[in-house]
C-alpha positions as CSV (number, residue, x, y, z in Angstrom):
1,M,-7.7,13.4,-11.4
2,T,-5.6,16.3,-10.3
3,L,-2.3,17.3,-11.7
4,G,-0.8,16.5,-8.3
5,S,-2.0,12.9,-8.5
6,K,-0.7,12.5,-12.0
7,A,2.8,13.6,-10.9
8,L,2.6,11.2,-7.9
9,F,1.6,8.2,-10.1
10,A,4.3,8.9,-12.6
11,A,7.1,9.2,-9.9
12,E,9.1,6.4,-8.6
13,P,7.9,5.8,-5.1
14,K,10.6,5.9,-2.5
15,P,10.6,4.1,0.9
16,V,10.7,7.5,2.8
17,D,7.5,8.5,0.9
18,A,5.7,5.3,2.1
19,L,6.9,6.0,5.6
20,L,5.8,9.5,5.6
21,L,2.3,8.7,4.3
22,Y,2.0,6.0,6.9
23,L,3.0,8.3,9.8
24,C,0.6,10.9,8.6
25,V,-2.3,8.4,8.6
26,N,-1.3,7.0,12.1
27,Q,-0.8,10.4,13.7
28,A,-4.2,11.6,12.3
29,R,-6.0,8.5,13.7
30,M,-4.3,8.9,17.1
31,R,-5.7,12.4,17.2
32,G,-9.2,11.0,16.4
33,G,-9.6,12.8,13.1
34,S,-8.1,13.4,9.7
35,C,-5.7,16.3,10.5
36,I,-2.0,15.4,10.3
37,P,0.8,16.9,12.4
38,A,2.9,20.0,11.5
39,T,5.9,19.3,9.3
40,R,8.3,20.1,12.2
41,N,6.7,17.3,14.3
42,L,7.0,14.9,11.4
43,A,10.6,15.8,11.0
44,R,11.1,15.1,14.7
45,L,9.7,11.6,14.2
46,L,12.0,11.0,11.3
47,R,15.2,12.3,12.9
48,V,18.2,10.0,12.5
49,I,21.1,9.9,14.9
50,E,24.5,8.9,13.7
51,S,27.2,7.2,15.8
52,S,30.4,5.5,15.2
53,A,31.4,2.0,16.3
54,N,34.5,0.1,15.1
55,N,35.1,2.7,12.4
56,T,31.6,2.2,11.1
57,T,28.9,4.8,11.0
58,V,25.6,3.6,12.5
59,R,22.4,5.3,11.6
60,Q,19.5,4.9,14.1
61,V,16.2,6.6,14.2
62,A,15.6,8.5,17.4
63,E,12.0,7.3,17.6
64,P,12.0,3.4,18.2
65,A,8.6,2.9,16.5
66,V,9.8,4.7,13.4
67,Q,13.0,2.7,13.4
68,S,10.9,-0.5,13.3
69,L,8.9,0.8,10.3
70,W,12.1,1.5,8.4
71,E,13.1,-2.1,9.2
72,D,9.8,-3.3,7.9
73,L,10.3,-1.4,4.6
74,K,13.8,-2.9,4.3
75,W,12.3,-6.4,4.9
76,V,9.6,-5.8,2.2
77,S,12.4,-5.0,-0.3
78,D,14.6,-8.0,0.8
79,S,11.6,-10.4,0.6
80,R,10.8,-9.2,-2.9
81,L,7.2,-8.3,-2.1
82,S,7.3,-5.0,-3.9
83,L,5.7,-4.5,-7.3
84,R,8.9,-2.9,-8.4
85,E,11.6,-5.6,-7.8
86,I,14.5,-3.2,-8.0
87,E,17.7,-3.0,-6.0
88,R,17.7,-0.1,-3.6
89,A,20.6,1.7,-2.2
90,E,21.2,1.6,1.6
91,S,20.8,5.4,1.4
92,D,17.2,5.0,0.6
93,Y,16.6,3.7,4.1
94,F,17.0,5.4,7.5
95,C,17.3,8.8,5.9
96,D,16.9,12.0,7.8
97,I,14.7,14.7,6.0
98,G,14.0,18.1,7.2
99,A,10.8,20.0,7.5
100,A,11.2,21.7,4.1
101,T,11.7,18.5,2.2
102,I,8.7,17.0,4.1
103,N,6.6,20.0,3.0
104,T,7.5,19.4,-0.6
105,K,6.6,15.7,-0.3
106,L,3.3,16.4,1.3
107,N,2.4,18.7,-1.6
108,Q,3.1,15.8,-4.0
109,L,0.7,13.6,-2.0
110,T,-2.3,15.4,-3.4
111,P,-5.1,14.3,-3.5
112,Y,-4.6,12.0,-0.6
113,I,-3.3,14.7,1.7
114,V,-4.9,18.1,1.1
115,K,-4.6,21.5,2.6
116,A,-7.2,22.8,5.0
117,G,-6.4,26.5,5.3
118,K,-2.9,28.1,5.2
119,K,-1.1,25.7,7.6
120,K,-3.2,22.6,8.2
121,R,-3.5,19.5,6.1
122,H,-5.8,16.5,6.4
123,I,-6.2,13.1,4.9
124,D,-8.9,12.5,2.3
125,T,-10.3,9.3,3.6
126,D,-12.5,8.9,0.5
127,K,-9.5,8.6,-1.6
128,L,-6.8,6.9,0.5
129,V,-6.9,3.4,1.8
130,E,-6.3,3.7,5.5
131,R,-8.0,0.5,6.9
132,P,-5.5,-2.4,7.3
133,P,-8.1,-5.0,6.1
134,N,-8.3,-3.3,2.7
135,A,-4.6,-2.8,2.5
136,L,-4.2,-6.5,3.2
137,R,-6.6,-7.4,0.5
138,L,-4.7,-5.2,-2.0
139,V,-1.3,-6.7,-1.2
140,A,-2.9,-10.2,-1.3
141,F,-4.2,-9.3,-4.8
142,K,-0.6,-8.2,-5.7
143,D,0.8,-11.6,-4.6
144,A,-1.7,-13.2,-7.0
145,Y,-0.9,-10.8,-9.7
146,F,2.8,-11.8,-9.6
147,V,1.7,-15.3,-10.4
148,C,-0.8,-14.5,-13.1
149,R,-0.8,-11.1,-14.8
150,D,-4.2,-11.8,-16.5
151,I,-6.0,-12.9,-13.4
152,P,-9.9,-12.9,-13.8
153,H,-11.9,-11.4,-11.1
154,D,-13.8,-14.6,-10.2
155,L,-10.5,-16.3,-9.5
156,V,-9.5,-13.5,-7.2
157,C,-12.9,-13.9,-5.4
158,K,-12.3,-17.6,-4.9
159,L,-8.8,-16.9,-3.6
160,F,-10.0,-14.3,-1.1
161,L,-12.7,-16.7,0.2
162,E,-10.0,-19.4,0.4
163,V,-7.7,-17.3,2.6
164,S,-10.5,-15.7,4.5
165,L,-10.0,-12.1,3.3
166,V,-13.7,-11.6,2.6
167,R,-16.9,-13.1,4.1
168,D,-18.7,-13.9,0.9
169,E,-19.0,-12.9,-2.8
170,L,-20.9,-9.8,-1.9
171,D,-18.2,-8.6,0.4
172,F,-15.6,-9.2,-2.3
173,Y,-17.4,-7.3,-5.1
174,T,-18.2,-4.4,-2.8
175,F,-14.5,-4.2,-2.1
176,V,-13.6,-4.4,-5.9
177,V,-16.0,-1.7,-6.8
178,S,-14.7,0.6,-4.1
179,M,-11.1,0.1,-5.2
180,L,-12.0,0.6,-8.8
181,S,-13.6,3.9,-8.1
182,V,-10.5,5.3,-6.5
183,D,-7.8,3.9,-8.9
184,Y,-6.4,1.3,-6.7
185,L,-7.6,-1.5,-9.1
186,T,-8.3,-1.2,-12.8
187,A,-10.3,-3.7,-14.9
188,D,-9.8,-4.8,-18.5
189,P,-12.3,-4.4,-20.1
190,P,-13.6,-1.7,-17.8
191,A,-16.0,-2.8,-15.1
192,P,-18.6,-0.6,-13.5
193,T,-17.4,1.6,-10.6
194,N,-20.8,1.6,-8.9
195,F,-22.3,-1.6,-7.6
196,D,-24.0,-3.6,-10.3
197,S,-25.3,-7.2,-9.6
198,D,-24.2,-8.1,-13.2
199,I,-20.4,-7.5,-12.2
200,Q,-20.2,-11.0,-11.0
201,T,-21.1,-12.5,-14.5
202,R,-19.0,-10.1,-16.6
203,R,-15.6,-11.3,-17.9
204,F,-12.7,-9.0,-16.9
205,V,-9.3,-9.2,-15.4
206,L,-8.0,-7.0,-12.5
207,E,-4.7,-5.1,-12.4
208,P,-3.1,-2.9,-9.9
209,G,-4.2,0.7,-10.6
210,P,-2.1,3.8,-10.5
211,A,-2.9,4.6,-6.9
212,F,-1.8,1.1,-5.9
213,R,1.4,1.4,-7.9
214,S,2.3,4.7,-6.3
215,Q,1.5,3.4,-2.8
216,D,2.8,-0.1,-2.9
217,L,5.2,0.2,0.0
218,Y,2.8,2.2,2.1
219,L,0.2,-0.5,1.6
220,E,2.6,-3.2,2.8
221,L,3.2,-1.2,6.0
222,R,-0.5,-0.7,6.5
223,A,-1.3,-4.4,5.7
224,L,1.2,-5.5,8.5
225,D,-1.1,-3.7,11.0
226,E,-3.7,-6.5,10.3
227,F,-1.3,-9.1,11.8
228,P,-0.8,-9.6,15.5
229,K,2.3,-7.6,16.5
230,R,2.9,-6.8,12.8
231,N,4.1,-10.4,12.3
232,R,6.2,-10.6,9.1
233,E,6.2,-14.4,9.1
234,M,2.4,-14.4,8.8
235,R,2.6,-12.1,5.9
236,L,5.1,-14.4,4.2
237,R,2.9,-17.5,4.9
238,L,-0.1,-15.6,3.3
239,N,2.1,-14.8,0.3
240,G,3.0,-18.6,0.0
241,R,-0.6,-19.7,0.2
242,I,-1.7,-17.2,-2.4
243,R,1.1,-18.2,-4.8
244,E,0.3,-21.9,-4.5
245,F,-3.5,-21.3,-4.9
246,V,-3.1,-19.2,-8.0
247,S,-0.5,-21.4,-9.6
248,K,-2.9,-24.4,-9.2
249,H,-6.0,-22.7,-10.5
250,S,-4.9,-20.0,-13.0
251,L,-4.4,-22.2,-16.0
252,Q,-7.9,-23.8,-15.6
253,Y,-9.4,-20.2,-15.5
254,R,-7.6,-19.0,-18.6
255,V,-8.5,-22.1,-20.6
256,T,-12.0,-22.8,-19.6
257,G,-13.2,-19.5,-17.9
258,A,-14.6,-21.7,-15.1
């Protein structure tokens, strides 16, 4: 693990950090590769316009799609879906940041965004969760973790099968191993980070890893991409189904290990 990643994991993630990472991933994918835009172009996307109406200052992002992403982030907080259930100031949202600040933030996103030469940066797709299905699986696990902090892996597997997030057990454990290997999940006691058929019979609980904790808000944005038209109500319905399932089954698993 690099010094940059340690600093990122220790820092309190901000909504603007999640938005910046999401925009970097989206812009790279639109370009058909892993290279992200120049900081001045990112600053243009994040530009905020202030206007006054009835003696009230209104802040609106110049780019409508980015305005919608800010609203998604505010909704995540208001819906108490974040790992850190903290009260955020209004100034944490719809904030205008310049190219110099963006450059500093991108440096802090090592090892997920790395330099390629003097001016270019690219996303390390081996370390960053960029696919919406995996992001949705992670936030679904988080919903379960809210209900049961000592949740065994086999209960998570049954949950994922119940809500159709994986095809079968092999699909689930392949996902778990890949997330353990890049610190999005951790296991107690430690589980193998390369696929081992014995993983299904070992007893361990899963927890959000340091990468997950630092990217919680980003993962919520990316998970919404898995729903038609980024439907927030579908995300809330999934949250409700997960909480109900885990509340019903977690005590049995803790007592019997069934």
